[in-house]
C-alpha positions as CSV (number, residue, x, y, z in Angstrom):
1,M,21.8,11.1,-53.0
2,S,22.4,10.7,-56.7
3,E,21.0,13.2,-59.2
4,Y,20.3,10.4,-61.7
5,R,19.4,6.7,-61.2
6,S,18.6,3.9,-63.5
7,G,16.6,0.7,-63.2
8,T,16.1,-2.3,-65.3
9,G,12.9,-4.3,-65.9
10,W,12.2,-7.6,-67.6
11,D,9.0,-9.6,-68.1
12,T,7.8,-12.6,-69.9
13,H,4.4,-14.1,-70.6
14,R,3.2,-17.3,-72.3
15,T,1.1,-16.9,-75.5
16,A,-2.5,-17.9,-75.2
17,K,-5.4,-18.3,-77.6
18,G,-8.6,-16.3,-76.8
19,R,-6.8,-13.4,-75.2
20,P,-6.1,-10.0,-76.6
21,L,-2.5,-9.1,-77.4
22,I,-1.8,-5.8,-75.5
23,I,1.7,-4.2,-75.9
24,G,2.4,-0.8,-74.4
25,G,-1.3,-0.3,-73.8
26,V,-2.1,-0.8,-77.5
27,R,-4.2,-3.7,-78.8
28,I,-2.3,-5.6,-81.5
29,E,-4.1,-7.4,-84.3
30,S,-3.3,-11.1,-83.6
31,D,-4.8,-14.5,-83.3
32,F,-3.4,-14.9,-79.8
33,G,-2.6,-12.8,-76.7
34,L,-0.6,-13.3,-73.6
35,E,-1.5,-15.2,-70.5
36,G,-1.4,-13.5,-67.1
37,H,-3.4,-12.2,-64.1
38,S,-3.7,-8.7,-65.6
39,D,-4.0,-7.9,-69.3
40,A,-0.4,-9.4,-69.5
41,D,1.1,-6.3,-71.2
42,V,4.7,-7.5,-71.1
43,L,6.1,-4.1,-72.2
44,S,4.2,-2.1,-69.5
45,H,5.2,-4.6,-66.9
46,A,8.9,-4.4,-67.8
47,I,8.8,-0.6,-67.7
48,T,6.9,-0.6,-64.4
49,D,9.7,-2.8,-62.9
50,A,12.4,-0.5,-64.3
51,L,10.8,2.5,-62.7
52,L,10.3,0.8,-59.4
53,G,13.9,-0.4,-59.5
54,A,15.3,3.0,-60.3
55,A,13.5,4.4,-57.3
56,A,14.6,1.4,-55.1
57,Q,10.9,0.7,-54.4
58,G,10.6,-3.0,-55.0
59,D,9.0,-4.7,-58.0
60,I,5.7,-5.1,-59.7
61,G,4.8,-8.2,-57.7
62,M,5.2,-6.3,-54.4
63,H,2.9,-3.5,-55.6
64,F,0.4,-5.7,-57.6
65,P,0.4,-9.3,-56.3
66,D,-1.2,-11.8,-58.7
67,T,-3.1,-13.1,-55.7
68,D,-5.1,-9.9,-55.4
69,P,-8.4,-10.2,-57.4
70,K,-8.4,-6.4,-57.8
71,W,-5.8,-6.8,-60.5
72,K,-7.5,-9.7,-62.4
73,N,-7.6,-8.6,-66.1
74,A,-6.5,-5.1,-65.1
75,D,-5.1,-2.5,-67.5
76,S,-1.4,-2.6,-67.0
77,L,-1.2,1.1,-67.8
78,Q,-2.7,1.6,-64.3
79,M,0.3,-0.2,-62.8
80,L,2.7,1.9,-64.9
81,H,0.9,5.1,-63.8
82,H,1.3,4.0,-60.2
83,A,5.1,3.4,-60.7
84,V,5.4,7.0,-62.0
85,Q,3.7,8.2,-58.8
86,V,6.1,6.2,-56.7
87,V,9.0,7.7,-58.5
88,H,7.6,11.2,-57.9
89,L,7.0,10.5,-54.2
90,A,10.6,9.4,-53.9
91,G,11.7,12.9,-55.1
92,Y,12.5,12.0,-58.7
93,Q,11.0,12.5,-62.2
94,L,11.3,10.3,-65.2
95,A,14.1,11.3,-67.6
96,S,13.8,8.6,-70.2
97,V,12.7,5.0,-71.0
98,D,14.3,2.6,-73.5
99,A,12.6,-0.7,-74.0
100,T,12.7,-3.8,-76.2
101,V,9.9,-6.3,-77.0
102,I,10.9,-9.7,-78.1
103,L,8.1,-11.5,-80.0
104,E,8.3,-13.8,-83.0
105,R,5.1,-12.6,-84.5
106,P,3.2,-10.5,-85.3
107,K,5.5,-7.9,-86.6
108,L,5.1,-4.8,-84.4
109,A,6.8,-2.0,-86.4
110,A,3.5,-0.5,-87.6
111,Y,2.5,-0.1,-83.9
112,R,5.6,1.8,-82.8
113,A,4.0,5.3,-83.0
114,P,0.8,4.4,-81.2
115,I,2.7,2.5,-78.5
116,R,5.2,5.4,-77.9
117,E,2.2,7.8,-77.8
118,K,0.3,5.7,-75.2
119,L,3.4,5.2,-73.1
120,S,4.3,8.9,-73.3
121,E,0.9,9.9,-72.1
122,T,0.9,7.4,-69.2
123,L,4.5,8.2,-68.2
124,G,3.9,12.0,-68.4
125,I,7.0,12.6,-70.6
126,P,7.4,13.7,-74.3
127,K,7.4,10.7,-76.7
128,E,10.9,11.7,-77.8
129,L,12.0,10.4,-74.4
130,V,10.3,7.0,-75.0
131,S,12.3,4.5,-77.1
132,V,10.6,1.2,-78.1
133,K,12.3,-1.4,-80.2
134,F,11.1,-4.7,-81.5
135,K,13.1,-7.9,-82.0
136,T,12.4,-11.6,-82.8
137,A,14.2,-14.5,-81.3
138,E,15.2,-15.8,-84.7
139,G,13.3,-19.0,-84.0
140,L,15.2,-19.8,-80.9
141,G,13.8,-20.8,-77.5
142,P,10.2,-20.3,-76.3
143,V,9.9,-16.8,-77.8
144,G,11.2,-18.0,-81.1
145,E,8.9,-21.0,-81.0
146,G,5.9,-18.6,-80.5
147,K,5.3,-19.9,-77.0
148,S,6.0,-16.6,-75.2
149,A,6.9,-13.0,-75.4
150,E,9.5,-11.0,-73.5
151,A,10.2,-7.3,-72.8
152,Q,13.2,-5.5,-71.3
153,A,13.4,-1.9,-70.2
154,V,15.8,0.6,-68.7
155,A,14.3,3.7,-67.0
156,T,16.4,6.7,-66.0
157,I,15.1,9.0,-63.4
158,Q,16.5,12.3,-62.1
159,R,16.1,14.2,-58.9
160,R,13.3,16.7,-59.1
161,P,14.5,20.3,-58.9
162,G,14.1,21.8,-55.5
163,Y,13.3,18.5,-53.8
164,N,15.0,18.1,-50.5
165,R,14.5,15.1,-48.4
């Protein structure tokens, strides 16, 4: 078995009036939020998928189906925490996360530190191992038109010392 493994994650949600905008577990000041079964935290969803993929344990839909009322309006950090536990049970630990949020507005730079802190806490790794970047779509496509948001993530995990399967 490989000492290191990586997984990728991607998520997208439509924008919606009357919902809070949650990115990486942090509420963002905005006149819209994202539509979804849970809190629609696009960043946490992408990282969750990256972790599950790195551990070869499926995807977010397998673990948290949108048909399950238990997850209606749920805090996506719970899903992220579950993915960390899945990685651990597979004999790995999280080495690092690199993620990008693509959203036309609002600007997110002022939220970078609290988002990294919240993710670090949930992931159980130092914030120096959590990279979060923000991009716009330069007015192109549904993201650029303000109709949706996207996030991409790469998670690297490493075999836990002394773990033998």
